[in-house]
C-alpha positions as CSV (number, residue, x, y, z in Angstrom):
1,M,-54.9,54.4,84.3
2,H,-58.0,55.1,82.3
3,R,-58.2,58.9,81.6
4,R,-61.8,59.0,82.9
5,S,-60.8,57.4,86.2
6,F,-57.8,59.7,86.4
7,L,-59.8,62.9,85.9
8,K,-62.4,61.7,88.5
9,G,-59.6,60.9,90.8
10,A,-58.5,64.5,90.6
11,G,-61.9,65.4,92.2
12,A,-65.2,66.1,90.7
13,V,-65.4,69.4,92.5
14,T,-62.1,70.6,91.0
15,V,-62.2,74.3,90.2
16,V,-60.0,76.2,87.8
17,V,-59.8,80.0,87.7
18,I,-59.7,81.4,84.2
19,G,-60.0,85.0,83.2
20,G,-61.5,86.0,86.5
21,G,-64.2,83.4,86.5
22,V,-64.6,80.1,88.4
23,W,-65.5,77.1,86.3
24,R,-66.5,73.8,87.8
25,A,-65.0,70.9,85.9
26,Y,-68.0,68.7,86.7
27,D,-70.5,71.3,85.5
28,Q,-68.6,71.7,82.2
29,G,-69.0,68.0,81.3
30,V,-65.3,67.2,81.7
31,F,-66.2,63.8,83.0
32,S,-69.2,63.2,80.7
33,V,-67.9,62.7,77.2
34,G,-70.7,61.4,75.0
35,E,-73.2,61.2,77.8
36,G,-76.6,62.8,78.5
37,S,-79.8,63.1,76.5
38,A,-77.9,64.9,73.7
39,Y,-76.2,61.6,72.8
40,E,-79.0,59.1,73.3
41,P,-79.9,59.0,69.6
42,W,-76.6,57.2,69.0
43,E,-77.5,54.5,71.4
44,D,-81.2,53.8,70.7
45,W,-81.3,54.3,66.9
46,R,-82.3,50.7,66.2
47,N,-84.0,49.3,69.3
48,D,-86.7,46.8,68.9
49,S,-89.3,49.6,69.5
50,N,-88.0,51.4,66.4
51,N,-90.2,49.5,63.9
52,G,-91.7,51.3,60.9
53,P,-90.6,54.2,58.9
54,L,-89.5,56.1,62.0
55,A,-86.6,53.6,62.2
56,L,-85.3,55.2,59.0
57,V,-85.5,58.7,60.4
58,R,-83.6,57.5,63.5
59,A,-80.8,56.4,61.2
60,A,-81.0,59.6,59.1
61,I,-80.4,62.0,62.0
62,L,-77.0,60.4,62.7
63,A,-75.7,61.7,59.4
64,A,-73.0,64.4,58.9
65,S,-74.0,68.1,58.5
66,P,-72.0,71.3,58.3
67,H,-71.2,72.6,61.8
68,N,-73.6,69.9,63.0
69,T,-76.5,72.2,62.1
70,Q,-78.8,69.2,61.4
71,P,-80.9,71.1,58.9
72,W,-83.3,68.2,58.3
73,L,-87.0,67.8,58.8
74,F,-89.1,64.7,57.9
75,K,-92.8,64.2,57.1
76,V,-93.5,60.5,57.7
77,T,-96.3,58.2,56.6
78,N,-96.5,54.4,56.5
79,S,-95.6,54.5,52.8
80,S,-93.3,57.5,52.4
81,I,-90.9,60.0,53.9
82,E,-90.5,63.5,52.7
83,L,-87.2,65.3,53.4
84,Y,-87.3,69.1,54.1
85,I,-84.4,71.4,54.6
86,D,-84.9,73.8,57.5
87,T,-83.1,76.8,55.9
88,N,-83.1,78.7,59.2
89,R,-80.5,76.3,60.5
90,N,-77.7,77.8,58.4
91,V,-74.1,79.1,59.1
92,G,-74.6,82.4,57.4
93,A,-71.9,84.0,55.3
94,L,-69.8,80.8,55.4
95,D,-72.4,79.0,53.2
96,P,-74.2,81.9,51.4
97,Y,-76.1,79.6,49.0
98,L,-76.8,76.8,51.5
99,R,-74.8,74.5,49.3
100,E,-73.2,72.7,52.2
101,E,-76.6,72.5,54.1
102,H,-78.0,70.7,51.0
103,I,-75.0,68.3,51.1
104,G,-75.8,67.6,54.7
105,M,-79.4,66.7,53.6
106,G,-77.9,64.3,51.1
107,C,-75.9,62.7,53.9
108,A,-79.2,62.2,55.9
109,L,-80.8,60.7,52.7
110,E,-78.0,58.2,52.3
111,N,-78.4,56.9,55.9
112,L,-82.2,56.8,55.4
113,M,-81.8,54.7,52.2
114,L,-79.4,52.3,53.9
115,A,-81.8,51.9,56.8
116,A,-84.7,51.3,54.4
117,T,-83.0,48.2,53.0
118,A,-81.9,47.0,56.4
119,N,-85.5,47.3,57.7
120,G,-87.2,45.5,54.9
121,Y,-88.2,48.3,52.6
122,Q,-87.7,48.9,48.9
123,A,-87.1,52.6,48.6
124,A,-87.4,54.9,45.6
125,V,-86.3,58.6,45.7
126,T,-87.9,61.4,43.8
127,F,-85.9,64.6,43.8
128,L,-87.5,68.0,43.4
129,P,-85.6,70.1,40.9
130,G,-84.2,73.5,41.9
131,K,-81.2,75.8,41.8
132,L,-79.5,77.2,44.9
133,G,-79.7,80.9,45.6
134,P,-78.8,83.4,48.4
135,I,-80.3,82.7,51.8
136,A,-83.9,84.0,51.9
137,A,-84.7,86.9,54.2
138,E,-87.3,84.8,55.9
139,P,-85.9,81.2,55.8
140,A,-88.5,78.4,55.8
141,P,-88.6,74.6,55.5
142,T,-88.4,73.5,51.8
143,L,-89.2,70.1,50.4
144,L,-86.2,68.5,48.6
145,A,-87.1,64.9,48.1
146,R,-89.6,62.2,48.7
147,V,-88.8,58.5,49.4
148,D,-91.6,56.1,48.6
149,L,-91.5,52.8,50.6
150,V,-92.9,49.4,49.7
151,S,-92.2,46.0,51.3
152,G,-88.9,44.5,50.2
153,K,-86.2,42.1,51.2
154,Q,-84.5,42.8,54.5
155,E,-80.8,43.1,54.0
156,G,-78.1,44.8,56.1
157,S,-74.7,46.0,55.0
158,E,-71.4,47.0,56.4
159,L,-72.3,50.6,55.7
160,Y,-75.5,50.4,57.6
161,D,-73.8,48.7,60.6
162,A,-71.2,51.5,60.6
163,I,-73.8,54.3,61.1
164,P,-73.5,54.6,64.9
165,R,-69.6,54.5,64.7
166,R,-69.2,57.2,62.0
167,H,-67.8,60.3,63.6
168,T,-65.6,63.1,62.1
169,N,-62.1,62.7,63.4
170,R,-60.4,66.1,63.6
171,G,-57.2,64.9,65.2
172,A,-53.9,64.2,63.5
173,Y,-53.5,61.0,61.4
174,L,-50.6,58.6,61.0
175,P,-48.7,59.9,57.9
176,Q,-46.5,56.9,57.5
177,K,-49.4,54.4,57.5
178,A,-50.7,54.0,53.9
179,L,-54.3,53.1,53.1
180,P,-54.8,49.6,51.5
181,P,-55.1,49.7,47.7
182,E,-58.3,47.8,47.9
183,F,-59.9,50.4,50.1
184,I,-58.8,53.2,47.8
185,D,-60.2,51.3,44.9
186,S,-63.5,50.8,46.6
187,L,-63.6,54.5,47.6
188,G,-63.0,55.5,44.0
189,H,-65.9,53.4,42.7
190,L,-68.5,54.7,45.2
191,A,-70.0,57.1,42.6
192,S,-69.5,54.8,39.6
193,D,-73.3,54.5,39.1
194,E,-73.9,58.2,39.2
195,S,-73.7,60.3,36.1
196,E,-73.8,63.6,38.0
197,V,-71.1,62.9,40.6
198,K,-67.4,61.8,40.4
199,I,-64.7,61.3,43.1
200,F,-61.1,62.4,42.5
201,L,-58.6,60.8,44.9
202,F,-55.1,62.1,45.5
203,T,-52.3,60.2,47.3
204,A,-49.2,61.6,45.7
205,E,-47.4,64.0,48.1
206,A,-47.1,66.8,45.5
207,D,-50.8,66.8,44.8
208,R,-51.7,66.7,48.5
209,K,-49.4,69.6,49.3
210,K,-51.0,71.6,46.6
211,I,-54.5,71.0,47.9
212,A,-53.4,71.6,51.5
213,E,-51.9,75.0,50.5
214,I,-55.0,76.0,48.7
215,S,-57.2,74.9,51.6
216,S,-55.0,76.5,54.3
217,A,-54.9,79.8,52.5
218,A,-58.7,79.7,52.0
219,N,-59.3,78.9,55.7
220,S,-57.2,81.9,56.8
221,E,-58.9,84.2,54.4
222,I,-62.6,83.2,54.8
223,Y,-62.4,83.3,58.6
224,S,-60.9,86.8,58.6
225,D,-64.4,88.0,57.7
226,S,-66.3,88.9,60.8
227,E,-69.6,88.0,59.2
228,V,-68.3,84.5,58.5
229,T,-67.1,84.2,62.1
230,R,-70.4,85.3,63.5
231,G,-72.3,82.8,61.5
232,S,-69.9,80.0,62.6
233,D,-70.0,81.1,66.3
234,R,-73.7,80.6,66.4
235,W,-73.1,76.9,66.3
236,I,-70.3,76.6,68.8
237,R,-71.4,74.9,72.0
238,I,-68.9,75.6,74.8
239,H,-71.0,75.2,77.9
240,W,-72.1,71.6,78.7
241,S,-75.6,72.9,79.6
242,N,-76.0,74.2,76.0
243,V,-74.8,70.9,74.5
244,Q,-77.6,69.2,76.3
245,K,-80.1,71.9,75.7
246,F,-79.6,72.5,71.9
247,R,-78.2,69.0,71.0
248,D,-76.5,70.4,67.9
249,G,-73.4,72.4,66.9
250,L,-69.7,72.0,67.4
251,T,-68.4,70.8,70.7
252,I,-65.0,70.5,72.4
253,D,-65.4,66.8,72.7
254,A,-65.5,66.4,69.0
255,A,-62.7,68.8,68.3
256,G,-60.0,66.2,68.0
257,L,-57.9,67.3,71.0
258,P,-55.9,65.0,73.3
259,P,-57.8,64.1,76.5
260,I,-56.1,66.6,78.8
261,A,-56.3,69.4,76.3
262,T,-60.0,68.6,75.9
263,A,-60.6,68.8,79.6
264,V,-58.8,72.2,79.8
265,A,-60.5,73.6,76.7
266,K,-64.0,72.7,78.1
267,M,-63.3,75.0,81.0
268,M,-62.2,78.0,78.8
269,P,-64.5,80.8,77.6
270,L,-64.8,81.2,73.8
271,W,-62.5,84.2,73.6
272,M,-59.7,82.3,75.3
273,L,-60.2,79.3,72.9
274,R,-59.9,81.7,70.0
275,L,-56.8,83.2,71.4
276,A,-55.2,79.8,72.0
277,S,-56.1,78.8,68.4
278,S,-54.6,81.9,67.0
279,R,-51.3,81.2,68.7
280,G,-51.1,77.7,67.3
281,P,-48.2,76.4,65.2
282,K,-47.4,77.9,61.9
283,N,-49.0,75.9,59.0
284,G,-50.9,73.9,61.6
285,Y,-53.9,73.3,59.4
286,S,-51.9,72.4,56.3
287,N,-49.8,70.0,58.4
288,L,-52.9,68.4,59.8
289,M,-54.2,67.8,56.3
290,L,-50.9,66.4,55.2
291,S,-50.9,63.9,58.1
292,A,-53.5,62.0,56.0
293,P,-52.2,59.9,53.2
294,L,-55.3,60.6,51.0
295,I,-57.2,63.7,50.0
296,G,-60.4,63.4,48.0
297,I,-62.6,65.8,46.1
298,I,-66.2,65.1,45.3
299,T,-67.3,66.8,42.1
300,V,-70.6,67.4,40.4
301,R,-71.8,68.7,37.1
302,D,-73.3,71.8,38.7
303,R,-72.5,72.7,42.3
304,Y,-75.5,74.9,42.6
305,D,-78.0,72.4,41.3
306,Q,-80.2,71.1,44.2
307,Q,-80.1,67.5,43.2
308,N,-76.4,67.5,42.5
309,C,-75.8,68.7,46.1
310,L,-78.0,65.9,47.5
311,L,-76.1,63.4,45.4
312,A,-72.7,64.7,46.6
313,G,-73.9,64.4,50.2
314,R,-75.0,60.8,49.6
315,I,-71.5,60.0,48.2
316,W,-69.7,61.7,51.1
317,Q,-71.8,59.9,53.7
318,R,-71.2,56.6,51.8
319,A,-67.5,57.2,51.7
320,H,-67.3,58.1,55.4
321,L,-69.3,55.0,56.4
322,L,-67.1,52.8,54.2
323,A,-64.0,54.3,55.9
324,T,-65.5,53.7,59.3
325,A,-66.3,50.1,58.5
326,R,-62.7,49.5,57.4
327,G,-61.1,51.3,60.5
328,V,-60.2,54.5,58.5
329,A,-60.9,58.0,59.8
330,G,-62.1,60.9,57.7
331,R,-62.7,64.6,57.9
332,P,-64.0,67.4,55.6
333,C,-61.6,70.1,54.7
334,N,-63.9,72.2,52.5
335,E,-62.6,75.7,52.9
336,A,-61.5,76.0,49.3
337,V,-65.0,75.3,48.0
338,E,-66.4,77.6,50.6
339,M,-64.2,80.3,49.1
340,I,-65.7,79.5,45.7
341,D,-69.1,80.4,47.2
342,Y,-67.6,83.4,49.0
343,E,-66.0,84.8,45.9
344,K,-69.2,84.3,43.9
345,A,-71.3,86.0,46.6
346,H,-68.9,89.0,46.7
347,D,-68.5,89.3,42.9
348,R,-64.8,88.5,43.1
349,A,-62.6,86.7,40.6
350,A,-63.1,82.9,40.8
351,L,-59.6,82.2,42.0
352,R,-60.4,79.0,44.0
353,A,-62.5,77.5,41.2
354,K,-59.5,78.1,38.9
355,L,-57.0,76.5,41.3
356,L,-59.1,73.5,42.0
357,G,-60.1,73.1,38.3
358,E,-56.4,73.1,37.3
359,L,-55.8,70.3,39.8
360,L,-58.7,68.2,38.5
361,G,-57.7,68.7,34.9
362,D,-61.3,68.2,33.7
363,P,-63.6,71.2,33.2
364,A,-66.7,68.9,33.1
365,W,-66.5,68.5,36.8
366,Q,-67.0,71.1,39.5
367,P,-65.5,70.5,43.0
368,T,-68.1,70.7,45.8
369,F,-66.6,68.7,48.7
370,V,-63.0,68.1,49.9
371,F,-62.0,65.6,52.5
372,Y,-59.0,63.7,53.8
373,M,-58.7,60.1,55.2
374,G,-56.1,58.1,57.1
375,Y,-55.5,56.1,60.2
376,P,-56.2,58.2,63.4
377,T,-54.0,58.9,66.4
378,L,-57.0,59.6,68.6
379,T,-60.5,58.2,68.9
380,A,-63.2,60.4,67.5
381,H,-66.2,61.3,69.7
382,A,-69.9,61.6,68.8
383,S,-71.5,64.9,68.2
384,P,-74.9,65.7,69.9
385,R,-78.1,65.0,68.1
386,R,-81.6,66.3,68.3
387,P,-84.2,63.6,69.0
388,V,-86.6,62.3,66.3
389,E,-89.6,64.1,67.9
390,N,-87.9,67.4,67.2
391,V,-87.4,66.8,63.5
392,V,-90.7,65.1,62.4
393,L,-93.4,67.4,61.0
């Protein structure tokens, strides 16, 4: 029986008593995965009414971003689109230099550029130079890039067609199912035309174990800081009403849990979810990473250069779209690089930069984004999205 039918058969007015509170399964969206106004941008992103440059923005807002913060803003004319980062939409101490927010902006730019070609535009990007620094006391929108548009040849691509199907898959993968060599080769060449970005791919078990150990230790350490936890919690959307209200952040549906576990988790308060997570299996995160047959590291010449961050984001979005088009799942696992930022912000020895640098074996390249890929055991669900009218200046 289809799980949705099964849950509905259990009764839409089912109640569960948790921690002294009564939670209605229906009100918590147990039966509404991927539904409601928060998910409409995934469905209407290229309707016939989406003509003109706004069609490009509708594609851009479906891009990846850290904690699904969606830090983008756009100023649109008939001949150009300016990309601004809304620096107020940050995760605090987890991303003290907004490096990952800028990578998210690069992801949006990649979607926008793919949509430009598919909609008959020839697009040219001009990047504004800049260096990343600590989060400003009074964050404000900042211009990062301008895309000039002229009429061109209309031409789609498998990456463009994959935009509405690209979702982060946080479930376990199939460790015994290897990725095709031709896919790995294509993945490795995605940045071949970029002088400022390079992808390192690791499939050997010994290398993947080393990366998983570094990442798992970094994950435990960075989230032991209450400031990091507070910045992250700001973007966790437990209540279904908040998912529909804010249309951003991390949701239970996109957490990579099995269907029944998802239903139960959606009826738990945040404190109980944290307690359940803390009692998970030993080495759970490391084992999750190692279920994937490939781990990749996107590197740049300077991880705190504004343009380098945007280029790294474009490459990650391109990689994830390629994977989606080929039936492969992907997920960021960037805690080790987040610890590089954390150590820098706290004037500590650059341990993680040293460990990852030894793994790469090339001091010319600085790691800025770690991910893994493989064949999934579960279907990934969409994350909520703010509508175009909320992100256009």
